[in-house]
KEVEX-993162 format. One line per 8 residues: number of its first residue (from 0); their letters; for each residue z, x, y of N, C-alpha, C. Coordinates in Angstrom, 2 decimals. Last residue first. Layout:
REM residues N
NUM = A = Z/X/Y/Z/X/Y/Z/X/Y  ... $
END
This chain:
REM residues 326
325 = TSKRRRLT = 101.60/117.00/100.05/100.47/116.92/99.11/100.69/117.84/97.94  104.16/117.13/100.96/103.14/117.99/101.54/101.96/118.11/100.61  106.31/115.72/100.35/105.10/114.94/100.54/103.97/115.81/100.99  108.10/117.37/100.52/107.93/116.98/99.16/106.65/116.21/99.15  107.65/119.27/103.14/107.09/118.17/102.43/107.34/118.22/100.96  108.90/120.61/105.11/107.63/121.18/104.66/106.89/120.18/103.81  111.26/119.40/105.46/110.20/119.01/106.38/108.88/119.66/106.04  112.90/120.71/103.73/112.53/119.33/103.41/111.34/118.90/104.24 $
317 = SQLSDPAC = 113.61/123.03/104.92/112.35/123.06/104.18/111.96/121.69/103.67  116.12/122.57/105.87/115.02/122.38/106.81/113.68/122.36/106.09  117.59/123.27/103.60/117.51/121.86/103.99/116.34/121.63/104.92  117.13/126.07/103.49/116.75/125.23/102.36/116.69/123.76/102.72  115.95/126.76/106.84/116.67/127.10/105.63/116.34/126.07/104.57  113.99/127.89/109.53/114.07/126.94/108.43/114.90/127.46/107.27  116.32/129.85/111.48/114.98/129.34/111.24/115.09/128.48/110.01  118.31/131.68/111.68/118.25/130.59/112.66/116.85/130.02/112.64 $
309 = LPKTHSGL = 119.57/132.57/108.46/118.50/132.62/109.45/118.64/131.46/110.42  122.46/134.31/107.33/121.74/133.05/107.56/120.71/133.21/108.66  122.34/137.16/105.28/122.61/136.67/106.62/121.82/135.39/106.86  123.42/136.80/101.91/122.41/137.13/102.89/122.78/136.54/104.23  126.08/138.33/100.05/125.40/137.16/100.61/124.41/137.62/101.66  127.19/140.65/99.22/127.01/139.62/98.20/126.36/138.36/98.74  127.84/142.67/100.92/126.45/142.60/100.47/126.18/141.51/99.46  131.12/142.95/99.77/130.15/143.37/100.76/128.74/143.32/100.17 $
301 = PLPELPKE = 132.42/140.02/98.19/132.12/141.44/98.19/131.04/141.77/99.21  134.17/137.58/100.17/133.11/137.92/99.24/132.85/139.42/99.30  137.09/135.63/100.58/136.37/136.88/100.84/135.34/137.14/99.76  136.36/132.08/100.70/137.17/133.20/100.25/136.39/134.47/100.49  134.84/130.40/102.29/135.98/129.85/101.59/136.92/130.95/101.11  134.00/132.03/105.45/133.75/131.61/104.08/135.02/131.07/103.41  133.63/130.91/108.72/134.51/131.61/107.81/134.26/131.13/106.40  130.25/131.04/110.03/131.46/130.33/109.69/132.31/131.19/108.76 $
293 = PRKCMRTH = 128.71/133.00/112.58/128.97/132.73/111.17/130.26/131.96/111.00  127.22/131.37/115.42/128.20/132.33/114.92/128.47/131.99/113.46  124.69/130.15/115.79/125.46/130.62/116.94/126.48/131.67/116.52  123.74/129.54/113.35/122.80/130.20/114.24/123.54/130.76/115.46  125.86/128.16/112.37/125.64/129.50/111.83/124.62/130.26/112.65  125.58/125.72/113.65/126.72/126.56/113.97/126.49/128.00/113.52  123.25/124.74/112.40/123.26/124.95/113.84/124.39/125.89/114.25  124.15/124.55/109.72/123.02/125.43/110.06/123.02/125.76/111.55 $
285 = SNLLLYGA = 126.10/122.59/109.96/126.49/123.93/109.55/125.42/124.93/109.92  124.51/120.42/110.55/125.46/120.88/111.55/125.92/122.29/111.25  123.13/120.21/108.14/122.40/120.44/109.38/123.31/121.00/110.45  125.28/119.71/106.42/124.45/120.89/106.22/123.68/121.23/107.49  126.20/117.29/107.44/127.08/118.45/107.47/126.29/119.75/107.29  123.99/115.68/106.81/124.34/115.92/108.22/125.25/117.14/108.35  124.16/115.62/104.05/123.03/116.29/104.68/123.30/116.60/106.14  126.47/114.10/103.84/126.46/115.46/103.31/125.32/116.26/103.92 $
277 = FVILAAGV = 125.52/111.73/104.90/126.57/112.45/105.62/126.66/113.90/105.14  123.68/111.08/102.88/123.21/111.31/104.24/124.25/112.09/105.05  125.46/110.73/100.74/124.44/111.78/100.67/123.90/112.10/102.06  126.97/108.55/101.65/127.63/109.83/101.37/126.62/110.97/101.34  124.96/106.59/101.82/125.70/106.98/103.02/126.38/108.33/102.82  124.19/106.33/99.15/123.23/106.86/100.11/123.94/107.35/101.37  126.53/105.17/98.10/126.07/106.48/97.64/125.11/107.13/98.61  126.53/102.74/99.52/127.65/103.67/99.66/127.23/105.07/99.25 $
269 = ISFGQPVE = 124.09/101.64/98.62/124.32/101.86/100.06/125.43/102.89/100.27  124.51/101.43/95.88/123.43/102.28/96.38/123.63/102.61/97.85  126.55/99.55/95.79/126.81/100.91/95.33/125.75/101.88/95.84  125.18/97.22/96.86/126.35/97.81/97.50/126.59/99.25/97.11  121.55/97.48/96.87/122.82/97.01/96.34/123.98/97.78/96.98  118.84/96.58/99.03/119.74/97.60/98.49/121.06/97.01/98.03  116.35/94.44/98.08/117.57/94.48/98.89/118.50/95.52/98.28  112.94/93.97/98.18/114.02/94.77/97.59/115.19/94.83/98.56 $
261 = NFAFYGIF = 110.44/92.81/98.68/111.64/91.97/98.60/112.80/92.69/97.91  108.33/94.45/99.20/108.64/94.21/97.79/109.90/93.36/97.59  107.94/94.56/101.96/106.77/94.61/101.08/107.09/94.20/99.64  110.45/94.35/103.16/109.37/93.49/103.64/108.16/93.47/102.69  112.10/96.18/101.66/112.50/94.80/101.91/111.31/93.91/102.23  110.69/98.61/101.53/111.15/97.96/100.30/111.47/96.50/100.51  110.37/99.14/104.25/109.19/98.93/103.40/109.59/98.20/102.12  113.12/99.41/105.00/112.26/98.39/105.61/111.04/98.09/104.74 $
253 = VAGILELY = 113.95/101.57/103.39/114.66/100.28/103.33/113.77/99.16/103.86  112.21/103.57/104.22/112.14/103.10/102.84/112.84/101.76/102.68  113.09/104.00/106.85/111.75/103.45/106.60/111.62/102.89/105.20  115.55/105.16/106.25/115.50/103.90/106.99/114.15/103.21/106.77  114.66/107.49/104.98/115.48/106.54/104.25/115.46/105.17/104.92  113.28/108.72/107.09/112.56/108.36/105.86/113.33/107.33/105.05  115.11/109.44/108.89/114.32/108.25/109.21/113.54/107.79/107.98  116.06/111.83/108.06/116.71/110.65/107.52/116.07/109.35/107.98 $
245 = VLPSLSSV = 114.72/113.71/109.54/114.28/113.53/108.16/114.88/112.26/107.56  115.92/114.10/111.94/114.96/113.00/111.87/114.45/112.77/110.45  117.41/116.43/111.85/118.08/115.16/111.54/117.12/113.98/111.38  115.37/118.40/112.65/115.79/118.23/111.26/116.51/116.91/110.98  114.93/118.63/115.42/114.01/117.83/114.60/114.56/117.51/113.20  116.82/120.25/116.58/116.52/118.96/117.21/115.74/118.04/116.27  116.83/122.53/115.02/118.05/121.74/115.09/117.82/120.37/115.72  114.20/123.56/115.46/114.59/123.03/114.17/115.80/122.11/114.26 $
237 = DAFRFAAI = 112.77/122.58/118.69/113.34/123.50/117.72/113.82/122.77/116.47  109.49/121.46/119.79/110.95/121.36/119.72/111.47/122.27/118.62  106.76/122.01/119.73/107.35/121.48/120.96/108.87/121.44/120.96  105.89/122.79/117.34/105.32/123.51/118.48/106.02/123.12/119.78  106.94/121.08/115.54/107.67/122.33/115.74/107.02/123.21/116.80  105.01/119.07/115.48/106.30/118.81/116.13/107.04/120.09/116.44  102.96/120.09/113.92/102.76/119.99/115.36/104.08/119.80/116.10  104.13/119.78/111.40/103.79/121.12/111.89/103.66/121.10/113.41 $
229 = ALVHSAAS = 104.28/116.99/111.33/105.50/117.78/111.27/105.26/119.19/111.78  101.56/116.32/111.39/102.43/115.89/112.49/103.72/116.70/112.52  100.78/117.37/108.91/100.21/117.92/110.15/101.08/117.56/111.35  102.22/115.68/107.21/102.47/117.12/107.20/101.96/117.77/108.49  101.11/113.22/107.75/102.53/113.43/108.02/102.87/114.91/108.06  98.47/113.65/106.86/98.73/113.41/108.29/100.19/113.65/108.63  98.79/113.85/104.11/98.33/115.02/104.85/98.63/114.87/106.34  99.59/111.16/103.71/100.46/112.27/103.31/100.09/113.54/104.07 $
221 = LGGLGVFF = 97.40/109.73/104.55/98.64/109.61/105.31/99.63/110.72/104.97  95.56/110.61/102.52/95.31/110.82/103.95/96.57/110.75/104.78  96.52/109.83/100.01/96.39/111.25/100.34/96.26/111.51/101.82  96.77/107.02/100.44/97.77/107.77/99.69/97.73/109.26/100.04  94.43/106.15/101.65/95.66/106.19/102.43/96.75/107.02/101.77  92.77/106.27/99.44/92.49/107.14/100.59/93.74/107.26/101.46  93.97/104.27/97.93/93.95/105.64/97.43/93.66/106.64/98.55  93.49/102.05/99.52/94.87/102.46/99.30/94.93/103.90/98.78 $
213 = TLDEWTPT = 90.71/101.88/99.33/91.32/102.15/100.64/92.76/102.63/100.48  90.41/101.17/96.66/89.95/102.48/97.11/90.58/102.86/98.45  90.96/98.65/95.83/92.07/99.61/95.88/91.68/100.96/96.46  88.51/97.39/95.86/89.57/96.84/96.69/90.72/97.84/96.87  87.09/98.78/93.98/86.69/98.92/95.38/87.79/98.43/96.31  89.39/100.25/91.62/88.50/99.19/92.06/88.14/99.43/93.53  89.53/103.39/89.94/89.98/102.49/91.02/88.94/101.43/91.35  89.76/103.83/86.53/88.84/103.89/87.66/89.27/102.91/88.74 $
205 = SWSLLAQP = 92.28/105.52/85.13/91.89/104.14/85.43/91.00/104.20/86.66  93.61/107.83/82.81/92.59/107.48/83.80/92.38/105.98/83.90  95.44/109.38/81.49/95.88/108.05/81.98/94.88/107.47/82.97  94.17/111.71/80.87/94.81/110.97/79.78/95.23/109.57/80.20  93.41/112.58/83.39/92.37/112.21/82.43/92.95/111.38/81.29  95.89/113.19/84.47/95.08/112.14/85.10/94.00/111.66/84.12  96.73/115.28/82.94/97.46/114.03/82.80/96.71/112.88/83.45  94.74/117.23/83.79/94.86/116.77/82.39/95.59/115.45/82.25 $
197 = TLLITGVV = 95.23/117.41/86.70/93.99/116.85/86.15/94.12/116.42/84.69  97.43/118.70/87.70/97.57/117.29/87.40/96.34/116.66/86.76  96.58/121.30/88.20/97.68/121.07/87.27/97.76/119.62/86.81  94.57/120.83/90.13/94.23/121.42/88.83/95.32/121.12/87.81  96.09/119.82/92.28/95.02/119.01/91.69/94.66/119.51/90.30  97.73/122.05/92.78/98.31/120.78/92.38/97.28/119.87/91.71  95.86/123.94/93.61/96.58/124.17/92.36/97.21/122.86/91.86  94.94/122.66/96.04/94.03/123.10/94.98/94.76/123.19/93.64 $
189 = CQFALTEI = 97.32/122.12/97.51/96.36/121.05/97.20/95.48/121.43/96.01  98.51/124.62/97.71/99.20/123.56/96.99/98.26/122.42/96.63  96.56/125.93/99.27/96.85/126.39/97.92/97.53/125.30/97.11  96.76/124.49/101.67/95.50/124.48/100.92/95.73/124.90/99.48  99.39/125.19/102.38/99.04/123.80/102.13/97.76/123.69/101.32  99.09/127.98/102.72/100.03/127.44/101.73/99.69/126.00/101.37  97.25/128.09/104.83/96.90/128.66/103.53/97.80/128.11/102.43  98.79/126.86/106.82/97.49/126.29/106.44/97.09/126.79/105.06 $
181 = LDSATSAH = 101.02/128.59/107.00/101.18/127.20/106.59/99.87/126.57/106.13  101.61/131.77/105.77/100.75/130.97/106.64/100.74/129.54/106.12  105.02/132.69/105.24/103.68/132.41/104.73/102.91/131.54/105.71  107.60/133.23/105.89/106.58/133.70/106.82/105.16/133.43/106.34  109.66/132.84/104.32/109.34/131.70/105.18/108.20/132.04/106.12  109.59/133.82/100.87/109.47/134.14/102.29/109.24/132.85/103.05  110.98/133.61/98.29/109.72/134.32/98.52/109.61/134.77/99.96  113.35/132.18/98.61/113.38/133.51/97.99/112.13/134.30/98.30 $
173 = RTAVLYLA = 112.51/129.76/99.72/113.45/130.60/100.45/113.42/132.03/99.93  110.93/128.84/97.62/110.33/129.08/98.93/111.21/130.01/99.76  112.86/128.57/95.65/111.74/129.49/95.43/111.06/129.84/96.74  114.45/126.62/96.86/115.03/127.94/96.60/113.92/128.96/96.38  112.63/124.48/96.94/113.21/124.99/98.17/113.76/126.40/97.99  112.12/124.10/94.18/111.02/124.45/95.10/111.57/125.07/96.39  114.63/123.32/93.35/114.08/124.58/92.83/112.92/125.05/93.71  114.73/120.88/94.71/115.69/121.93/95.03/115.19/123.28/94.55 $
165 = FFLGAGLA = 112.75/119.52/93.34/112.52/119.84/94.74/113.49/120.92/95.21  114.00/119.26/90.90/112.80/120.10/90.98/112.48/120.46/92.43  116.07/117.51/91.74/116.38/118.82/91.16/115.18/119.76/91.25  114.65/115.25/92.57/115.44/116.00/93.54/115.79/117.39/93.04  113.63/114.47/90.09/112.70/114.87/91.15/113.43/115.68/92.21  116.03/113.77/88.88/115.25/114.88/88.34/114.24/115.39/89.35  116.63/111.57/90.46/117.51/112.73/90.51/116.81/113.97/89.95  114.51/109.92/89.63/114.61/110.32/91.04/115.51/111.53/91.20 $
157 = LLIGPEIV = 115.16/109.63/86.92/113.89/110.26/87.29/113.93/110.74/88.74  117.57/108.27/87.14/117.56/109.60/86.53/116.27/110.35/86.88  116.58/105.91/88.23/117.49/106.73/89.03/117.54/108.14/88.48  115.05/104.92/86.11/114.38/105.28/87.35/115.26/106.15/88.24  116.93/104.21/84.15/116.11/105.42/83.97/115.42/105.88/85.25  120.15/103.22/85.03/118.74/102.92/85.22/117.91/104.19/85.08  122.76/103.08/82.74/122.12/103.85/83.80/120.62/103.55/83.84  125.06/100.69/82.27/123.76/101.10/81.76/123.01/101.79/82.89 $
149 = TGPQLIII = 128.21/102.17/83.25/127.29/101.05/83.11/125.99/101.58/82.50  129.35/104.57/83.28/130.12/103.51/82.63/129.31/102.25/82.49  128.28/105.56/86.55/128.59/105.87/85.15/129.52/104.81/84.56  126.43/105.08/88.88/127.39/104.12/88.34/127.68/104.40/86.86  124.56/106.47/90.40/124.36/106.39/88.96/125.23/105.31/88.32  125.71/106.26/92.93/124.41/105.63/92.69/124.15/105.46/91.20  128.02/107.77/92.46/128.14/106.36/92.81/126.83/105.62/92.58  126.90/110.28/91.95/127.66/109.61/90.90/127.78/108.12/91.19 $
141 = AGAFGLVL = 125.77/110.86/94.47/124.89/110.72/93.29/125.60/109.99/92.16  128.10/111.01/96.03/127.08/110.00/96.31/126.16/109.77/95.14  129.34/113.24/94.86/129.99/111.93/94.79/128.99/110.81/95.04  127.47/115.21/95.60/127.71/114.93/94.18/128.35/113.56/94.01  127.76/115.08/98.40/126.47/114.80/97.78/126.61/114.46/96.31  130.47/115.84/98.64/130.03/114.50/99.08/128.69/114.12/98.44  130.34/118.47/97.63/131.23/117.48/97.02/130.78/116.07/97.36  128.52/119.63/99.42/128.23/119.60/97.98/129.07/118.54/97.28 $
133 = SVFRRRTL = 129.91/119.38/101.82/128.64/118.67/101.66/128.25/118.58/100.19  132.06/121.11/101.33/132.33/119.67/101.51/131.04/118.87/101.31  130.61/123.52/101.26/131.36/123.08/100.10/131.62/121.57/100.17  129.62/123.64/103.85/128.68/123.55/102.74/129.38/123.05/101.48  132.03/123.89/105.25/131.16/122.73/105.48/130.17/122.56/104.32  132.98/126.37/104.28/133.73/125.13/104.05/132.84/123.90/104.20  130.25/128.25/102.80/131.21/127.94/103.84/131.95/126.65/103.51  129.02/130.56/100.86/129.50/129.20/100.69/130.60/128.95/101.72 $
125 = REKLIIVS = 126.18/132.60/101.45/127.58/132.31/101.70/127.90/130.83/101.51  123.98/133.45/98.71/124.25/133.07/100.08/125.70/132.61/100.22  122.88/134.37/96.31/124.15/134.93/96.79/124.40/134.63/98.27  120.77/133.20/95.13/120.47/134.08/96.26/121.72/134.71/96.86  122.07/131.78/93.02/120.91/132.64/92.77/120.70/133.66/93.88  124.37/130.48/94.09/124.39/131.10/92.76/123.29/132.14/92.60  123.56/129.60/96.59/124.81/130.36/96.47/124.83/131.13/95.15  121.29/128.19/95.95/121.15/129.37/96.80/122.40/130.24/96.77 $
117 = LAVAIIPG = 122.33/126.09/94.46/121.50/127.09/93.78/121.37/128.35/94.62  123.65/124.69/96.50/124.41/125.22/95.37/123.62/126.31/94.65  121.41/124.05/98.09/122.49/124.86/98.65/123.32/125.49/97.53  119.96/122.42/96.37/119.39/123.71/96.77/120.44/124.63/97.36  121.49/120.15/96.32/121.46/120.99/95.11/120.94/122.37/95.45  120.73/119.30/98.86/122.13/119.63/98.62/122.25/120.49/97.36  118.00/118.78/98.62/118.44/119.84/99.52/119.89/120.25/99.31  118.31/116.62/96.54/117.57/117.88/96.35/118.02/119.00/97.28 $
109 = VFYASVAT = 119.35/114.25/97.14/120.32/115.24/96.67/119.64/116.59/96.50  117.25/112.59/97.75/117.80/113.38/98.84/118.93/114.31/98.41  116.81/111.02/95.52/115.95/112.20/95.73/116.55/113.13/96.78  118.56/108.93/95.93/118.80/109.85/94.82/118.01/111.14/95.00  117.27/107.79/98.18/118.67/108.22/98.25/118.98/109.24/97.15  114.76/107.12/97.17/114.86/108.12/98.23/116.28/108.66/98.32  115.54/105.15/95.28/114.85/106.36/94.85/114.97/107.47/95.89  116.66/103.21/96.94/117.48/103.84/95.92/116.86/105.15/95.46 $
101 = ALPIRAIS = 114.42/102.49/98.47/115.60/103.05/99.13/116.50/103.77/98.13  112.64/101.41/96.52/112.31/102.62/97.27/113.56/103.28/97.86  114.01/100.32/93.34/113.72/100.13/94.76/113.49/101.45/95.49  112.34/101.48/90.29/113.52/101.12/91.07/113.14/100.94/92.54  109.85/102.00/89.08/110.88/101.31/88.32/112.05/100.80/89.16  108.20/103.46/90.60/107.55/102.38/89.85/108.59/101.51/89.14  109.80/105.42/91.50/109.60/104.30/92.42/108.81/103.16/91.76  109.72/107.21/89.27/110.95/106.50/89.61/110.67/105.28/90.48 $
93 = LFYLTMAA = 107.16/108.24/89.23/107.62/107.50/88.05/108.85/106.67/88.40  107.24/109.56/91.68/106.33/108.43/91.52/106.71/107.59/90.30  109.10/111.55/90.98/109.42/110.58/92.03/108.52/109.35/91.93  107.73/113.00/89.07/108.95/112.30/88.68/109.33/111.23/89.71  105.70/113.98/90.78/105.36/113.14/89.63/106.58/112.34/89.16  107.13/115.52/92.64/106.39/114.36/93.09/106.06/113.41/91.93  108.27/117.51/90.98/109.11/116.65/91.79/108.37/115.38/92.19  105.98/118.75/89.91/106.93/118.08/89.01/107.80/117.11/89.79 $
85 = VLCVTRAV = 104.92/119.79/92.28/104.15/118.81/91.50/105.07/118.04/90.57  106.95/121.60/92.96/106.62/120.50/93.87/105.85/119.40/93.15  106.86/123.40/90.81/108.09/122.63/91.09/107.80/121.42/91.96  104.25/124.36/91.18/104.62/123.70/89.92/105.86/122.84/90.13  104.49/125.58/93.69/103.62/124.41/93.54/103.95/123.65/92.26  106.18/127.72/93.12/106.60/126.69/94.06/105.79/125.42/93.89  104.56/129.17/91.34/105.86/128.66/90.91/106.34/127.53/91.82  102.37/129.82/93.00/102.17/128.99/91.80/103.49/128.36/91.36 $
77 = HSKRRERP = 103.63/131.44/94.89/102.98/130.20/95.33/102.75/129.26/94.14  104.41/133.54/93.25/105.43/132.74/93.93/104.86/131.41/94.38  101.93/134.51/92.50/102.83/133.98/91.47/103.91/133.10/92.09  100.89/135.43/94.95/100.25/134.29/94.27/101.18/133.67/93.22  101.52/137.26/97.02/102.57/136.47/96.35/101.98/135.25/95.64  98.49/136.99/98.94/99.69/137.71/98.52/100.67/136.72/97.88  96.52/135.37/99.82/96.12/136.48/98.96/97.30/137.31/98.47  96.10/131.86/100.26/96.93/133.06/100.39/96.53/134.13/99.38 $
69 = LFHRGRLI = 92.88/130.69/101.29/93.97/130.66/100.33/94.79/131.94/100.47  90.78/131.09/102.94/91.76/130.10/103.39/92.88/129.89/102.38  88.53/132.92/103.48/89.81/133.30/102.89/90.91/132.35/103.36  86.44/131.84/104.97/86.34/131.89/103.51/87.69/132.15/102.85  88.34/130.27/107.65/87.14/130.89/107.10/87.15/130.88/105.58  90.43/128.94/108.81/90.70/130.26/108.24/89.47/130.94/107.64  89.40/126.54/109.89/90.43/127.28/110.62/90.61/128.71/110.13  87.53/125.70/108.00/87.13/125.83/109.41/88.11/126.73/110.17 $
61 = AAAPLVIA = 89.09/125.64/105.71/87.93/126.52/105.76/87.46/126.75/107.19  90.93/123.65/106.39/91.40/125.01/106.19/90.26/126.01/106.26  89.21/121.43/106.45/89.90/121.83/107.67/90.39/123.27/107.56  88.42/121.32/103.74/87.43/121.56/104.80/88.07/122.03/106.10  91.09/120.92/102.58/90.29/122.11/102.31/89.18/122.34/103.34  92.16/118.39/103.40/92.75/119.64/103.85/91.81/120.82/103.70  90.60/116.36/102.19/90.84/116.35/103.63/91.25/117.73/104.13  90.51/116.88/99.51/89.24/116.57/100.18/89.38/116.58/101.69 $
53 = SAVAYRAW = 93.24/117.11/99.04/92.39/118.30/98.96/91.07/118.08/99.69  94.03/114.45/99.19/94.50/115.39/100.20/93.66/116.65/100.22  92.80/113.52/96.87/92.37/113.01/98.18/92.81/113.96/99.29  94.23/115.04/94.95/92.77/115.13/95.04/92.27/114.65/96.40  96.91/114.29/95.31/96.50/115.67/95.55/94.99/115.78/95.76  96.67/111.57/94.66/97.23/111.98/95.95/96.82/113.40/96.29  95.71/111.63/92.08/94.87/111.07/93.14/95.37/111.50/94.51  97.92/112.66/90.66/96.67/113.43/90.76/95.82/112.94/91.93 $
45 = SLFFPSYD = 99.67/110.51/91.02/100.05/111.85/91.47/98.81/112.73/91.66  98.27/108.46/89.76/98.50/108.39/91.19/98.89/109.75/91.77  98.40/109.27/87.10/97.10/109.20/87.75/97.26/109.17/89.27  101.14/108.98/86.75/100.51/110.29/86.53/99.15/110.35/87.22  101.56/106.26/87.15/102.08/107.21/88.15/101.50/108.61/87.99  98.66/104.29/86.38/99.73/105.15/85.92/100.24/106.05/87.05  98.10/101.15/88.01/97.68/102.52/87.69/98.90/103.34/87.27  99.17/98.72/88.65/97.90/98.72/87.92/97.45/100.12/87.48 $
37 = ASLYKAIG = 101.55/99.23/89.89/101.48/98.02/89.08/100.22/98.01/88.21  101.19/101.36/91.53/101.75/101.64/90.20/101.77/100.40/89.30  100.43/100.46/94.01/99.37/100.82/93.06/99.90/101.03/91.65  102.99/100.11/95.15/102.07/98.98/95.01/101.00/99.27/93.95  103.91/102.75/95.16/104.64/101.73/94.39/103.74/100.52/94.14  102.08/103.95/96.88/102.18/104.41/95.50/102.88/103.37/94.62  102.67/102.55/99.22/101.33/102.45/98.64/101.37/102.85/97.18  105.31/103.41/99.62/105.03/102.00/99.38/103.66/101.78/98.76 $
29 = DVIPILLM = 104.89/106.12/100.11/105.64/105.72/98.93/105.38/104.25/98.58  103.53/105.87/102.55/102.86/106.50/101.39/103.56/106.08/100.11  105.61/104.77/104.00/104.37/104.00/103.83/103.59/104.55/102.64  107.49/106.82/104.01/107.77/105.60/103.24/106.55/104.71/103.06  105.96/108.66/105.72/106.24/108.96/104.31/106.61/107.71/103.51  105.86/107.84/108.33/104.65/107.69/107.53/104.96/107.85/106.04  108.27/108.56/109.39/108.06/107.13/109.14/106.77/106.87/108.36  107.98/111.29/109.71/108.97/110.80/108.75/108.78/109.31/108.43 $
21 = ALAMLAIG = 106.00/111.35/111.73/105.76/111.98/110.43/106.70/111.42/109.37  107.33/110.11/113.84/106.16/109.47/113.26/105.86/110.03/111.88  109.30/112.06/114.29/109.69/110.70/113.92/108.52/109.96/113.27  107.70/114.21/115.09/108.46/114.30/113.84/108.88/112.91/113.37  106.65/113.21/117.52/105.75/113.59/116.43/106.49/113.64/115.09  109.03/112.85/118.99/108.14/111.71/118.73/107.21/112.01/117.56  109.99/115.48/119.13/110.78/114.45/118.45/109.91/113.25/118.09  107.95/116.67/120.66/108.22/117.13/119.30/108.99/116.10/118.50 $
13 = KAPQSSIA = 108.24/115.28/123.07/106.98/115.18/122.32/107.19/115.60/120.87  110.80/116.12/123.79/110.54/114.68/123.56/109.26/114.49/122.76  110.58/118.89/124.20/111.27/118.38/123.01/110.99/116.91/122.74  108.88/120.96/125.43/108.58/119.53/125.47/109.24/118.87/124.27  108.52/123.85/125.87/109.67/123.06/126.30/109.30/121.61/126.51  107.18/125.38/122.90/107.06/124.93/124.28/108.22/124.00/124.60  107.89/128.15/121.04/108.12/126.72/121.13/108.04/126.31/122.58  106.42/130.66/119.01/106.77/130.15/120.33/106.91/128.64/120.29 $
5 = SGVPAM = 107.98/131.90/116.04/106.85/131.31/116.74/107.32/130.71/118.05  110.08/132.85/114.54/109.68/133.59/115.72/108.52/133.01/116.47  108.93/131.71/111.48/110.03/132.29/112.23/109.48/133.06/113.41  106.37/129.15/111.71/106.99/130.34/111.17/108.11/130.84/112.06  106.78/125.61/111.71/106.40/126.81/112.43/107.08/128.01/111.84  105.79/123.69/108.96/106.86/124.14/109.82/106.47/125.45/110.46 $
END
């Protein structure tokens, strides 16, 4: 995602096309991971995704940034964010090995909504009416997907856990800074993610067959490509124009799940997903309004108890940085 204050050219159609392609690539990556999970451990697949992406990203980062292609400041913050991102991706891979893609994505999408609640508690950000309603709707959507009172599918709990860790990643990113160099951050996540996942990969090692090697390359390559496309999109269009396109991922997951795995979303999953998507829409709309003028908070807050909202990537917009950002 383009840093705050970066120049944006007046070609929004090109930016929208690039972002749409980026979001539609993500379900393909998920589909590849789900297909491979029949023969390989999700732990091994998580490592393979980072390892392949590292082989692609690191040479490019070295060319663009020279020897110092890793961030030299806030290393602890970068490590904390990467740990949360690695945990989110691993839990998500475990979930899609057990449940339909669309259901997993729907449950995972509570992450940005949880991030709003955490930002109010941890960062003392303002809780507006729209944000409050989005939290209620997102929580209701998650409950409907879980269907309490019935036997809860472990895969759904894993997807919700992935969303929780992604929320922590978003809050950590928000707390540290949005001004970090994107190439350096991506390279750092690839390197540290690969290192963190190596022990679990060794414990669950399965040497890929020649037939599956192409899928492993696609796992990391398409993931890196989606991130690059998202970065490029913000060179041509603004955040408010591009952010709603994140929900193309859910649509793509439905198509991939149906045509590749004969998965048909169930009624409760559809209703829960609809509530979560609408909650996300309210957050996006709230962000756009706050860039123009602050909304009235639910109740008076002590002076200095909240931070001024940025008209730049916030916790929901950081979704576009990638849970898939290798």
